[in-house]
Backbone atoms as SQL, in Angstrom:
CREATE TABLE atoms (id INTEGER PRIMARY KEY, chain TEXT, resi INTEGER, resn TEXT, atom TEXT, x REAL, y REAL, z REAL);
INSERT INTO atoms VALUES
  (1, 'A', 1, 'UNK', 'N', 0.858, -1.171, 0.000),
  (2, 'A', 1, 'UNK', 'CA', 0.000, 0.000, 0.000),
  (3, 'A', 1, 'UNK', 'C', 0.903, 1.232, 0.000),
  (4, 'A', 2, 'UNK', 'N', 0.527, 2.217, -0.803),
  (5, 'A', 2, 'UNK', 'CA', 1.327, 3.443, -0.816),
  (6, 'A', 2, 'UNK', 'C', 0.818, 4.427, 0.241),
  (7, 'A', 3, 'UNK', 'N', 1.535, 5.522, 0.423),
  (8, 'A', 3, 'UNK', 'CA', 1.200, 6.477, 1.475),
  (9, 'A', 3, 'UNK', 'C', -0.145, 7.154, 1.290),
  (10, 'A', 4, 'UNK', 'N', -0.522, 7.429, 0.037),
  (11, 'A', 4, 'UNK', 'CA', -1.826, 8.049, -0.228),
  (12, 'A', 4, 'UNK', 'C', -2.959, 7.110, 0.192),
  (13, 'A', 5, 'UNK', 'N', -2.821, 5.839, -0.149),
  (14, 'A', 5, 'UNK', 'CA', -3.840, 4.846, 0.221),
  (15, 'A', 5, 'UNK', 'C', -3.896, 4.687, 1.745),
  (16, 'A', 6, 'UNK', 'N', -2.742, 4.672, 2.381),
  (17, 'A', 6, 'UNK', 'CA', -2.654, 4.595, 3.839),
  (18, 'A', 6, 'UNK', 'C', -3.450, 5.729, 4.475),
  (19, 'A', 7, 'UNK', 'N', -3.219, 6.960, 4.021),
  (20, 'A', 7, 'UNK', 'CA', -3.923, 8.107, 4.589),
  (21, 'A', 7, 'UNK', 'C', -5.418, 8.046, 4.314),
  (22, 'A', 8, 'UNK', 'N', -5.811, 7.575, 3.129),
  (23, 'A', 8, 'UNK', 'CA', -7.235, 7.474, 2.811),
  (24, 'A', 8, 'UNK', 'C', -7.927, 6.463, 3.735),
  (25, 'A', 9, 'UNK', 'N', -7.321, 5.319, 3.940),
  (26, 'A', 9, 'UNK', 'CA', -7.894, 4.288, 4.817),
  (27, 'A', 9, 'UNK', 'C', -8.006, 4.825, 6.245),
  (28, 'A', 10, 'UNK', 'N', -6.946, 5.458, 6.741),
  (29, 'A', 10, 'UNK', 'CA', -6.952, 5.998, 8.106),
  (30, 'A', 10, 'UNK', 'C', -8.014, 7.086, 8.254),
  (31, 'A', 11, 'UNK', 'N', -8.083, 8.000, 7.290),
  (32, 'A', 11, 'UNK', 'CA', -9.075, 9.071, 7.337),
  (33, 'A', 11, 'UNK', 'C', -10.493, 8.541, 7.269),
  (34, 'A', 12, 'UNK', 'N', -10.728, 7.566, 6.385),
  (35, 'A', 12, 'UNK', 'CA', -12.058, 6.949, 6.257),
  (36, 'A', 12, 'UNK', 'C', -12.462, 6.253, 7.548),
  (37, 'A', 13, 'UNK', 'N', -11.507, 5.657, 8.227),
  (38, 'A', 13, 'UNK', 'CA', -11.782, 4.938, 9.482),
  (39, 'A', 13, 'UNK', 'C', -12.292, 5.897, 10.562),
  (40, 'A', 14, 'UNK', 'N', -11.810, 7.142, 10.562),
  (41, 'A', 14, 'UNK', 'CA', -12.206, 8.087, 11.612),
  (42, 'A', 14, 'UNK', 'C', -13.668, 8.513, 11.495),
  (43, 'A', 15, 'UNK', 'N', -14.238, 8.395, 10.303),
  (44, 'A', 15, 'UNK', 'CA', -15.640, 8.781, 10.093),
  (45, 'A', 15, 'UNK', 'C', -16.560, 7.958, 10.996),
  (46, 'A', 16, 'UNK', 'N', -16.160, 6.735, 11.283),
  (47, 'A', 16, 'UNK', 'CA', -16.958, 5.820, 12.100),
  (48, 'A', 16, 'UNK', 'C', -16.794, 6.057, 13.610),
  (49, 'A', 17, 'UNK', 'N', -15.811, 6.847, 14.005),
  (50, 'A', 17, 'UNK', 'CA', -15.489, 6.994, 15.420),
  (51, 'A', 17, 'UNK', 'C', -16.338, 8.088, 16.073),
  (52, 'A', 18, 'UNK', 'N', -17.149, 7.723, 17.075),
  (53, 'A', 18, 'UNK', 'CA', -18.002, 8.715, 17.735),
  (54, 'A', 18, 'UNK', 'C', -17.196, 9.867, 18.338),
  (55, 'A', 19, 'UNK', 'N', -17.607, 11.092, 18.031),
  (56, 'A', 19, 'UNK', 'CA', -16.972, 12.269, 18.608),
  (57, 'A', 19, 'UNK', 'C', -15.681, 12.701, 17.944),
  (58, 'A', 20, 'UNK', 'N', -15.254, 12.011, 16.885),
  (59, 'A', 20, 'UNK', 'CA', -13.997, 12.366, 16.222),
  (60, 'A', 20, 'UNK', 'C', -14.198, 13.591, 15.329),
  (61, 'A', 21, 'UNK', 'N', -13.249, 14.516, 15.409),
  (62, 'A', 21, 'UNK', 'CA', -13.290, 15.742, 14.610),
  (63, 'A', 21, 'UNK', 'C', -11.966, 15.941, 13.895),
  (64, 'A', 22, 'UNK', 'N', -12.032, 16.553, 12.713),
  (65, 'A', 22, 'UNK', 'CA', -10.843, 16.880, 11.931),
  (66, 'A', 22, 'UNK', 'C', -10.586, 18.374, 12.021),
  (67, 'A', 23, 'UNK', 'N', -9.330, 18.738, 12.283),
  (68, 'A', 23, 'UNK', 'CA', -8.916, 20.140, 12.287),
  (69, 'A', 23, 'UNK', 'C', -7.711, 20.295, 11.371),
  (70, 'A', 24, 'UNK', 'N', -7.564, 21.477, 10.834),
  (71, 'A', 24, 'UNK', 'CA', -6.379, 21.792, 10.037),
  (72, 'A', 24, 'UNK', 'C', -5.695, 23.018, 10.630),
  (73, 'A', 25, 'UNK', 'N', -5.569, 23.043, 11.925),
  (74, 'A', 25, 'UNK', 'CA', -5.057, 24.185, 12.660),
  (75, 'A', 25, 'UNK', 'C', -3.566, 24.439, 12.427),
  (76, 'A', 26, 'UNK', 'N', -2.802, 23.406, 12.130),
  (77, 'A', 26, 'UNK', 'CA', -1.355, 23.558, 11.965),
  (78, 'A', 26, 'UNK', 'C', -0.970, 23.919, 10.540),
  (79, 'A', 27, 'UNK', 'N', -1.940, 24.202, 9.691),
  (80, 'A', 27, 'UNK', 'CA', -1.677, 24.549, 8.299),
  (81, 'A', 27, 'UNK', 'C', -2.225, 23.502, 7.358),
  (82, 'A', 28, 'UNK', 'N', -2.166, 23.795, 6.066),
  (83, 'A', 28, 'UNK', 'CA', -2.788, 22.913, 5.076),
  (84, 'A', 28, 'UNK', 'C', -2.103, 21.550, 4.936),
  (85, 'A', 29, 'UNK', 'N', -0.876, 21.436, 5.422),
  (86, 'A', 29, 'UNK', 'CA', -0.143, 20.174, 5.277),
  (87, 'A', 29, 'UNK', 'C', -0.381, 19.199, 6.430),
  (88, 'A', 30, 'UNK', 'N', -1.173, 19.613, 7.410),
  (89, 'A', 30, 'UNK', 'CA', -1.429, 18.770, 8.577),
  (90, 'A', 30, 'UNK', 'C', -2.917, 18.571, 8.764),
  (91, 'A', 31, 'UNK', 'N', -3.347, 17.318, 8.911),
  (92, 'A', 31, 'UNK', 'CA', -4.713, 16.999, 9.319),
  (93, 'A', 31, 'UNK', 'C', -4.621, 16.451, 10.733),
  (94, 'A', 32, 'UNK', 'N', -5.362, 17.058, 11.649),
  (95, 'A', 32, 'UNK', 'CA', -5.301, 16.691, 13.063),
  (96, 'A', 32, 'UNK', 'C', -6.665, 16.149, 13.473),
  (97, 'A', 33, 'UNK', 'N', -6.689, 14.913, 13.932),
  (98, 'A', 33, 'UNK', 'CA', -7.935, 14.267, 14.348),
  (99, 'A', 33, 'UNK', 'C', -7.987, 14.223, 15.865),
  (100, 'A', 34, 'UNK', 'N', -9.114, 14.703, 16.404),
  (101, 'A', 34, 'UNK', 'CA', -9.269, 14.785, 17.849),
  (102, 'A', 34, 'UNK', 'C', -10.581, 14.140, 18.276),
  (103, 'A', 35, 'UNK', 'N', -10.609, 13.742, 19.542),
  (104, 'A', 35, 'UNK', 'CA', -11.847, 13.328, 20.190),
  (105, 'A', 35, 'UNK', 'C', -11.930, 14.143, 21.472),
  (106, 'A', 36, 'UNK', 'N', -13.016, 14.888, 21.611),
  (107, 'A', 36, 'UNK', 'CA', -13.231, 15.780, 22.766),
  (108, 'A', 36, 'UNK', 'C', -12.024, 16.689, 23.013),
  (109, 'A', 37, 'UNK', 'N', -11.432, 17.180, 21.917),
  (110, 'A', 37, 'UNK', 'CA', -10.336, 18.135, 22.022),
  (111, 'A', 37, 'UNK', 'C', -8.955, 17.531, 22.197),
  (112, 'A', 38, 'UNK', 'N', -8.847, 16.207, 22.266),
  (113, 'A', 38, 'UNK', 'CA', -7.555, 15.535, 22.453),
  (114, 'A', 38, 'UNK', 'C', -7.143, 14.827, 21.160),
  (115, 'A', 39, 'UNK', 'N', -5.911, 15.032, 20.745),
  (116, 'A', 39, 'UNK', 'CA', -5.397, 14.475, 19.495),
  (117, 'A', 39, 'UNK', 'C', -5.210, 12.958, 19.615),
  (118, 'A', 40, 'UNK', 'N', -5.707, 12.230, 18.588),
  (119, 'A', 40, 'UNK', 'CA', -5.424, 10.795, 18.529),
  (120, 'A', 40, 'UNK', 'C', -4.766, 10.396, 17.210),
  (121, 'A', 41, 'UNK', 'N', -4.796, 11.284, 16.184),
  (122, 'A', 41, 'UNK', 'CA', -4.158, 10.956, 14.909),
  (123, 'A', 41, 'UNK', 'C', -3.800, 12.237, 14.170),
  (124, 'A', 42, 'UNK', 'N', -2.650, 12.196, 13.503),
  (125, 'A', 42, 'UNK', 'CA', -2.240, 13.288, 12.631),
  (126, 'A', 42, 'UNK', 'C', -1.841, 12.688, 11.289),
  (127, 'A', 43, 'UNK', 'N', -2.070, 13.454, 10.229),
  (128, 'A', 43, 'UNK', 'CA', -1.604, 13.032, 8.907),
  (129, 'A', 43, 'UNK', 'C', -0.871, 14.208, 8.267),
  (130, 'A', 44, 'UNK', 'N', 0.267, 13.907, 7.663),
  (131, 'A', 44, 'UNK', 'CA', 1.057, 14.916, 6.978),
  (132, 'A', 44, 'UNK', 'C', 1.973, 14.204, 5.992),
  (133, 'A', 45, 'UNK', 'N', 2.811, 14.984, 5.335),
  (134, 'A', 45, 'UNK', 'CA', 3.848, 14.417, 4.482),
  (135, 'A', 45, 'UNK', 'C', 5.196, 14.708, 5.119),
  (136, 'A', 46, 'UNK', 'N', 5.897, 13.642, 5.481),
  (137, 'A', 46, 'UNK', 'CA', 7.293, 13.815, 5.844),
  (138, 'A', 46, 'UNK', 'C', 7.965, 14.025, 4.501),
  (139, 'A', 47, 'UNK', 'N', 9.123, 14.596, 4.425),
  (140, 'A', 47, 'UNK', 'CA', 9.701, 14.920, 3.121),
  (141, 'A', 47, 'UNK', 'C', 9.427, 13.852, 2.047),
  (142, 'A', 48, 'UNK', 'N', 8.385, 14.140, 1.243),
  (143, 'A', 48, 'UNK', 'CA', 8.052, 13.274, 0.119),
  (144, 'A', 48, 'UNK', 'C', 7.274, 12.013, 0.436),
  (145, 'A', 49, 'UNK', 'N', 6.922, 11.796, 1.701),
  (146, 'A', 49, 'UNK', 'CA', 6.244, 10.545, 2.069),
  (147, 'A', 49, 'UNK', 'C', 5.015, 10.835, 2.926),
  (148, 'A', 50, 'UNK', 'N', 3.813, 10.497, 2.440),
  (149, 'A', 50, 'UNK', 'CA', 2.620, 10.658, 3.275),
  (150, 'A', 50, 'UNK', 'C', 2.685, 9.689, 4.458),
  (151, 'A', 51, 'UNK', 'N', 2.360, 10.198, 5.655),
  (152, 'A', 51, 'UNK', 'CA', 2.406, 9.365, 6.861),
  (153, 'A', 51, 'UNK', 'C', 1.181, 9.606, 7.729),
  (154, 'A', 52, 'UNK', 'N', 0.948, 8.655, 8.628),
  (155, 'A', 52, 'UNK', 'CA', -0.084, 8.748, 9.651),
  (156, 'A', 52, 'UNK', 'C', 0.627, 8.601, 10.989),
  (157, 'A', 53, 'UNK', 'N', 0.329, 9.497, 11.922),
  (158, 'A', 53, 'UNK', 'CA', 0.966, 9.487, 13.234),
  (159, 'A', 53, 'UNK', 'C', -0.120, 9.176, 14.265),
  (160, 'A', 54, 'UNK', 'N', 0.114, 8.138, 15.071),
  (161, 'A', 54, 'UNK', 'CA', -0.903, 7.630, 15.994),
  (162, 'A', 54, 'UNK', 'C', -0.350, 7.450, 17.399),
  (163, 'A', 55, 'UNK', 'N', -1.216, 7.619, 18.372),
  (164, 'A', 55, 'UNK', 'CA', -0.871, 7.337, 19.766),
  (165, 'A', 55, 'UNK', 'C', -0.839, 5.815, 19.939),
  (166, 'A', 56, 'UNK', 'N', 0.073, 5.336, 20.771),
  (167, 'A', 56, 'UNK', 'CA', 0.173, 3.897, 21.016),
  (168, 'A', 56, 'UNK', 'C', 0.666, 3.665, 22.439),
  (169, 'A', 57, 'UNK', 'N', 0.213, 2.588, 23.031),
  (170, 'A', 57, 'UNK', 'CA', 0.743, 2.168, 24.323),
  (171, 'A', 57, 'UNK', 'C', 2.250, 1.968, 24.139),
  (172, 'A', 58, 'UNK', 'N', 3.085, 2.462, 25.067),
  (173, 'A', 58, 'UNK', 'CA', 4.538, 2.373, 24.882),
  (174, 'A', 58, 'UNK', 'C', 5.064, 0.964, 24.589),
  (175, 'A', 59, 'UNK', 'N', 4.542, -0.046, 25.278),
  (176, 'A', 59, 'UNK', 'CA', 4.995, -1.419, 25.020),
  (177, 'A', 59, 'UNK', 'C', 4.570, -1.885, 23.636),
  (178, 'A', 60, 'UNK', 'N', 3.331, -1.568, 23.259),
  (179, 'A', 60, 'UNK', 'CA', 2.845, -1.928, 21.927),
  (180, 'A', 60, 'UNK', 'C', 3.640, -1.197, 20.854),
  (181, 'A', 61, 'UNK', 'N', 3.941, 0.086, 21.102),
  (182, 'A', 61, 'UNK', 'CA', 4.693, 0.882, 20.130),
  (183, 'A', 61, 'UNK', 'C', 6.059, 0.262, 19.860),
  (184, 'A', 62, 'UNK', 'N', 6.735, -0.157, 20.919),
  (185, 'A', 62, 'UNK', 'CA', 8.054, -0.782, 20.761),
  (186, 'A', 62, 'UNK', 'C', 7.948, -2.079, 19.961),
  (187, 'A', 63, 'UNK', 'N', 6.933, -2.885, 20.274),
  (188, 'A', 63, 'UNK', 'CA', 6.744, -4.153, 19.563),
  (189, 'A', 63, 'UNK', 'C', 6.401, -3.904, 18.088),
  (190, 'A', 64, 'UNK', 'N', 5.563, -2.925, 17.824),
  (191, 'A', 64, 'UNK', 'CA', 5.185, -2.605, 16.442),
  (192, 'A', 64, 'UNK', 'C', 6.397, -2.146, 15.637),
  (193, 'A', 65, 'UNK', 'N', 7.248, -1.325, 16.251),
  (194, 'A', 65, 'UNK', 'CA', 8.443, -0.847, 15.548),
  (195, 'A', 65, 'UNK', 'C', 9.397, -1.997, 15.232),
  (196, 'A', 66, 'UNK', 'N', 9.449, -2.975, 16.118),
  (197, 'A', 66, 'UNK', 'CA', 10.310, -4.138, 15.862),
  (198, 'A', 66, 'UNK', 'C', 9.730, -5.028, 14.768),
  (199, 'A', 67, 'UNK', 'N', 8.406, -5.177, 14.765),
  (200, 'A', 67, 'UNK', 'CA', 7.749, -6.110, 13.848),
  (201, 'A', 67, 'UNK', 'C', 7.565, -5.560, 12.434),
  (202, 'A', 68, 'UNK', 'N', 7.362, -4.243, 12.309),
  (203, 'A', 68, 'UNK', 'CA', 7.034, -3.653, 11.010),
  (204, 'A', 68, 'UNK', 'C', 8.063, -2.595, 10.617),
  (205, 'A', 69, 'UNK', 'N', 8.700, -2.798, 9.473),
  (206, 'A', 69, 'UNK', 'CA', 9.699, -1.848, 8.980),
  (207, 'A', 69, 'UNK', 'C', 9.086, -0.483, 8.673),
  (208, 'A', 70, 'UNK', 'N', 7.782, -0.432, 8.395),
  (209, 'A', 70, 'UNK', 'CA', 7.116, 0.813, 8.012),
  (210, 'A', 70, 'UNK', 'C', 6.499, 1.550, 9.203),
  (211, 'A', 71, 'UNK', 'N', 6.823, 1.114, 10.418),
  (212, 'A', 71, 'UNK', 'CA', 6.389, 1.814, 11.629),
  (213, 'A', 71, 'UNK', 'C', 7.636, 2.280, 12.372),
  (214, 'A', 72, 'UNK', 'N', 7.674, 3.595, 12.618),
  (215, 'A', 72, 'UNK', 'CA', 8.825, 4.218, 13.257),
  (216, 'A', 72, 'UNK', 'C', 8.332, 5.090, 14.420),
  (217, 'A', 73, 'UNK', 'N', 9.240, 5.639, 15.236),
  (218, 'A', 73, 'UNK', 'CA', 8.807, 6.529, 16.323),
  (219, 'A', 73, 'UNK', 'C', 8.030, 7.729, 15.784),
  (220, 'A', 74, 'UNK', 'N', 7.161, 8.286, 16.613),
  (221, 'A', 74, 'UNK', 'CA', 6.290, 9.392, 16.213),
  (222, 'A', 74, 'UNK', 'C', 7.038, 10.615, 15.718),
  (223, 'A', 75, 'UNK', 'N', 6.725, 11.029, 14.504),
  (224, 'A', 75, 'UNK', 'CA', 7.319, 12.206, 13.871),
  (225, 'A', 75, 'UNK', 'C', 6.823, 13.454, 14.589),
  (226, 'A', 76, 'UNK', 'N', 7.718, 14.252, 15.127),
  (227, 'A', 76, 'UNK', 'CA', 7.403, 15.479, 15.875),
  (228, 'A', 76, 'UNK', 'C', 6.554, 15.226, 17.123),
  (229, 'A', 77, 'UNK', 'N', 6.577, 14.010, 17.651),
  (230, 'A', 77, 'UNK', 'CA', 5.775, 13.669, 18.825),
  (231, 'A', 77, 'UNK', 'C', 6.669, 12.927, 19.824),
  (232, 'A', 78, 'UNK', 'N', 6.113, 12.642, 20.999),
  (233, 'A', 78, 'UNK', 'CA', 6.822, 11.851, 21.998),
  (234, 'A', 78, 'UNK', 'C', 7.112, 10.476, 21.396),
  (235, 'A', 79, 'UNK', 'N', 8.362, 10.127, 21.279),
  (236, 'A', 79, 'UNK', 'CA', 8.769, 8.896, 20.582),
  (237, 'A', 79, 'UNK', 'C', 8.332, 7.625, 21.314),
  (238, 'A', 80, 'UNK', 'N', 8.045, 7.741, 22.594),
  (239, 'A', 80, 'UNK', 'CA', 7.631, 6.581, 23.382),
  (240, 'A', 80, 'UNK', 'C', 6.130, 6.298, 23.238),
  (241, 'A', 81, 'UNK', 'N', 5.338, 7.348, 23.075),
  (242, 'A', 81, 'UNK', 'CA', 3.884, 7.211, 23.088),
  (243, 'A', 81, 'UNK', 'C', 3.227, 7.353, 21.717),
  (244, 'A', 82, 'UNK', 'N', 4.004, 7.651, 20.695),
  (245, 'A', 82, 'UNK', 'CA', 3.442, 7.866, 19.362),
  (246, 'A', 82, 'UNK', 'C', 4.247, 7.084, 18.332),
  (247, 'A', 83, 'UNK', 'N', 3.562, 6.651, 17.267),
  (248, 'A', 83, 'UNK', 'CA', 4.216, 5.950, 16.163),
  (249, 'A', 83, 'UNK', 'C', 3.887, 6.652, 14.848),
  (250, 'A', 84, 'UNK', 'N', 4.777, 6.525, 13.903),
  (251, 'A', 84, 'UNK', 'CA', 4.554, 7.006, 12.544),
  (252, 'A', 84, 'UNK', 'C', 4.413, 5.782, 11.652),
  (253, 'A', 85, 'UNK', 'N', 3.343, 5.755, 10.875),
  (254, 'A', 85, 'UNK', 'CA', 3.088, 4.649, 9.947),
  (255, 'A', 85, 'UNK', 'C', 3.249, 5.189, 8.534),
  (256, 'A', 86, 'UNK', 'N', 4.077, 4.513, 7.742),
  (257, 'A', 86, 'UNK', 'CA', 4.284, 4.879, 6.348),
  (258, 'A', 86, 'UNK', 'C', 3.691, 3.790, 5.467),
  (259, 'A', 87, 'UNK', 'N', 3.363, 4.165, 4.247),
  (260, 'A', 87, 'UNK', 'CA', 2.937, 3.154, 3.285),
  (261, 'A', 87, 'UNK', 'C', 4.104, 2.237, 2.991),
  (262, 'A', 88, 'UNK', 'N', 3.819, 0.993, 2.751),
  (263, 'A', 88, 'UNK', 'CA', 4.895, 0.053, 2.452),
  (264, 'A', 88, 'UNK', 'C', 4.389, -1.372, 2.449),
  (265, 'A', 89, 'UNK', 'N', 5.279, -2.275, 2.176),
  (266, 'A', 89, 'UNK', 'CA', 4.919, -3.671, 2.026),
  (267, 'A', 89, 'UNK', 'C', 4.515, -4.379, 3.302),
  (268, 'A', 90, 'UNK', 'N', 4.848, -3.810, 4.475),
  (269, 'A', 90, 'UNK', 'CA', 4.527, -4.518, 5.712),
  (270, 'A', 90, 'UNK', 'C', 3.185, -4.076, 6.305),
  (271, 'A', 91, 'UNK', 'N', 2.543, -3.076, 5.707),
  (272, 'A', 91, 'UNK', 'CA', 1.318, -2.509, 6.256),
  (273, 'A', 91, 'UNK', 'C', 0.130, -2.904, 5.379),
  (274, 'A', 92, 'UNK', 'N', -0.964, -3.333, 6.018),
  (275, 'A', 92, 'UNK', 'CA', -2.178, -3.628, 5.254),
  (276, 'A', 92, 'UNK', 'C', -3.366, -2.875, 5.856),
  (277, 'A', 93, 'UNK', 'N', -4.489, -2.917, 5.159),
  (278, 'A', 93, 'UNK', 'CA', -5.672, -2.158, 5.563),
  (279, 'A', 93, 'UNK', 'C', -6.156, -2.526, 6.955),
  (280, 'A', 94, 'UNK', 'N', -6.178, -3.799, 7.271),
  (281, 'A', 94, 'UNK', 'CA', -6.651, -4.258, 8.575),
  (282, 'A', 94, 'UNK', 'C', -5.780, -3.684, 9.704),
  (283, 'A', 95, 'UNK', 'N', -4.466, -3.697, 9.512),
  (284, 'A', 95, 'UNK', 'CA', -3.558, -3.159, 10.528),
  (285, 'A', 95, 'UNK', 'C', -3.776, -1.655, 10.709),
  (286, 'A', 96, 'UNK', 'N', -3.944, -0.924, 9.614),
  (287, 'A', 96, 'UNK', 'CA', -4.159, 0.524, 9.704),
  (288, 'A', 96, 'UNK', 'C', -5.409, 0.814, 10.526),
  (289, 'A', 97, 'UNK', 'N', -6.503, 0.140, 10.221),
  (290, 'A', 97, 'UNK', 'CA', -7.756, 0.357, 10.954),
  (291, 'A', 97, 'UNK', 'C', -7.596, 0.007, 12.430),
  (292, 'A', 98, 'UNK', 'N', -6.918, -1.083, 12.708),
  (293, 'A', 98, 'UNK', 'CA', -6.684, -1.504, 14.094),
  (294, 'A', 98, 'UNK', 'C', -5.874, -0.462, 14.852),
  (295, 'A', 99, 'UNK', 'N', -4.831, 0.088, 14.216),
  (296, 'A', 99, 'UNK', 'CA', -3.988, 1.085, 14.877),
  (297, 'A', 99, 'UNK', 'C', -4.744, 2.386, 15.119),
  (298, 'A', 100, 'UNK', 'N', -5.590, 2.799, 14.166),
  (299, 'A', 100, 'UNK', 'CA', -6.392, 4.022, 14.336),
  (300, 'A', 100, 'UNK', 'C', -7.360, 3.846, 15.503),
  (301, 'A', 101, 'UNK', 'N', -8.049, 2.715, 15.555),
  (302, 'A', 101, 'UNK', 'CA', -9.021, 2.472, 16.631),
  (303, 'A', 101, 'UNK', 'C', -8.308, 2.352, 17.977),
  (304, 'A', 102, 'UNK', 'N', -7.157, 1.705, 18.010),
  (305, 'A', 102, 'UNK', 'CA', -6.389, 1.599, 19.262),
  (306, 'A', 102, 'UNK', 'C', -5.978, 2.988, 19.759),
  (307, 'A', 103, 'UNK', 'N', -5.538, 3.858, 18.857),
  (308, 'A', 103, 'UNK', 'CA', -5.140, 5.206, 19.227),
  (309, 'A', 103, 'UNK', 'C', -6.339, 5.973, 19.783),
  (310, 'A', 104, 'UNK', 'N', -7.457, 5.872, 19.107),
  (311, 'A', 104, 'UNK', 'CA', -8.698, 6.523, 19.546),
  (312, 'A', 104, 'UNK', 'C', -9.092, 6.043, 20.942),
  (313, 'A', 105, 'UNK', 'N', -9.058, 4.716, 21.153),
  (314, 'A', 105, 'UNK', 'CA', -9.420, 4.147, 22.460),
  (315, 'A', 105, 'UNK', 'C', -8.486, 4.625, 23.566),
  (316, 'A', 106, 'UNK', 'N', -7.199, 4.709, 23.273),
  (317, 'A', 106, 'UNK', 'CA', -6.236, 5.190, 24.266),
  (318, 'A', 106, 'UNK', 'C', -6.573, 6.613, 24.702),
  (319, 'A', 107, 'UNK', 'N', -6.882, 7.468, 23.748),
  (320, 'A', 107, 'UNK', 'CA', -7.195, 8.860, 24.072),
  (321, 'A', 107, 'UNK', 'C', -8.527, 8.948, 24.802),
  (322, 'A', 108, 'UNK', 'N', -9.530, 8.219, 24.335),
  (323, 'A', 108, 'UNK', 'CA', -10.836, 8.215, 25.015),
  (324, 'A', 108, 'UNK', 'C', -10.674, 7.726, 26.455),
  (325, 'A', 109, 'UNK', 'N', -9.826, 6.720, 26.659),
  (326, 'A', 109, 'UNK', 'CA', -9.597, 6.176, 27.999),
  (327, 'A', 109, 'UNK', 'C', -8.987, 7.187, 28.953),
  (328, 'A', 110, 'UNK', 'N', -8.311, 8.204, 28.423),
  (329, 'A', 110, 'UNK', 'CA', -7.720, 9.236, 29.253),
  (330, 'A', 110, 'UNK', 'C', -8.653, 10.396, 29.559),
  (331, 'A', 111, 'UNK', 'N', -9.839, 10.371, 28.964),
  (332, 'A', 111, 'UNK', 'CA', -10.825, 11.428, 29.209),
  (333, 'A', 111, 'UNK', 'C', -11.618, 11.130, 30.475),
  (334, 'A', 112, 'UNK', 'N', -12.158, 12.165, 31.127),
  (335, 'A', 112, 'UNK', 'CA', -13.073, 11.905, 32.239),
  (336, 'A', 112, 'UNK', 'C', -14.240, 11.055, 31.742),
  (337, 'A', 113, 'UNK', 'N', -14.721, 10.154, 32.571),
  (338, 'A', 113, 'UNK', 'CA', -15.796, 9.235, 32.162),
  (339, 'A', 113, 'UNK', 'C', -16.979, 9.965, 31.531),
  (340, 'A', 114, 'UNK', 'N', -17.322, 11.131, 32.082),
  (341, 'A', 114, 'UNK', 'CA', -18.476, 11.872, 31.564),
  (342, 'A', 114, 'UNK', 'C', -18.240, 12.412, 30.151),
  (343, 'A', 115, 'UNK', 'N', -16.983, 12.501, 29.715),
  (344, 'A', 115, 'UNK', 'CA', -16.659, 12.994, 28.372),
  (345, 'A', 115, 'UNK', 'C', -16.409, 11.880, 27.367),
  (346, 'A', 116, 'UNK', 'N', -16.364, 10.646, 27.821),
  (347, 'A', 116, 'UNK', 'CA', -16.060, 9.530, 26.927),
  (348, 'A', 116, 'UNK', 'C', -17.269, 9.218, 26.034),
  (349, 'A', 117, 'UNK', 'N', -17.104, 9.343, 24.692),
  (350, 'A', 117, 'UNK', 'CA', -18.221, 9.052, 23.797),
  (351, 'A', 117, 'UNK', 'C', -18.509, 7.548, 23.672),
  (352, 'A', 118, 'UNK', 'N', -17.550, 6.711, 24.057),
  (353, 'A', 118, 'UNK', 'CA', -17.702, 5.248, 24.021),
  (354, 'A', 118, 'UNK', 'C', -16.956, 4.665, 25.216),
  (355, 'A', 119, 'UNK', 'N', -17.203, 3.396, 25.511),
  (356, 'A', 119, 'UNK', 'CA', -16.429, 2.695, 26.538),
  (357, 'A', 119, 'UNK', 'C', -15.109, 2.262, 25.887),
  (358, 'A', 120, 'UNK', 'N', -13.978, 2.829, 26.307),
  (359, 'A', 120, 'UNK', 'CA', -12.718, 2.519, 25.655),
  (360, 'A', 120, 'UNK', 'C', -12.268, 1.064, 25.850),
  (361, 'A', 121, 'UNK', 'N', -12.846, 0.391, 26.803),
  (362, 'A', 121, 'UNK', 'CA', -12.443, -1.001, 27.064),
  (363, 'A', 121, 'UNK', 'C', -13.138, -1.979, 26.124),
  (364, 'A', 122, 'UNK', 'N', -14.259, -1.575, 25.563),
  (365, 'A', 122, 'UNK', 'CA', -15.021, -2.494, 24.720),
  (366, 'A', 122, 'UNK', 'C', -15.179, -2.012, 23.283),
  (367, 'A', 123, 'UNK', 'N', -15.066, -0.712, 23.028),
  (368, 'A', 123, 'UNK', 'CA', -15.323, -0.174, 21.698),
  (369, 'A', 123, 'UNK', 'C', -14.357, -0.773, 20.665),
  (370, 'A', 124, 'UNK', 'N', -14.917, -1.267, 19.571),
  (371, 'A', 124, 'UNK', 'CA', -14.120, -1.769, 18.471),
  (372, 'A', 124, 'UNK', 'C', -13.468, -3.122, 18.683),
  (373, 'A', 125, 'UNK', 'N', -13.736, -3.728, 19.803),
  (374, 'A', 125, 'UNK', 'CA', -13.159, -5.056, 20.067),
  (375, 'A', 125, 'UNK', 'C', -14.005, -6.128, 19.396),
  (376, 'A', 126, 'UNK', 'N', -13.349, -7.124, 18.902),
  (377, 'A', 126, 'UNK', 'CA', -14.079, -8.238, 18.281),
  (378, 'A', 126, 'UNK', 'C', -14.623, -9.148, 19.353),
  (379, 'A', 127, 'UNK', 'N', -15.818, -9.653, 19.105),
  (380, 'A', 127, 'UNK', 'CA', -16.476, -10.535, 20.088),
  (381, 'A', 127, 'UNK', 'C', -15.804, -11.886, 20.141);
């Protein structure tokens, strides 16, 4: 999958997420996705390469970086808590959707219960 397709899949996935909003506050080259005012995904072009930047549990982030050549530390973000996903041979549509939903759940889980649009422990989990 190339970087354009990666960004399209990630962006399309956010449409399904309750309370998710898109902002372009950092300029036309950045798409910032938030839930209740908290960032869970960013999309931009690193020099010549479209990327998606997602929040991740630190242990999961380390494992993902080891397992997938196209996942690196978060571009312009905390390298421990964020990952950058690039288009490439190791990334598929299912993984992109899973990473977007995991990032969303992590951010929702950090919100006060009264602000959570979904239960972060159960939302998007397979039965």
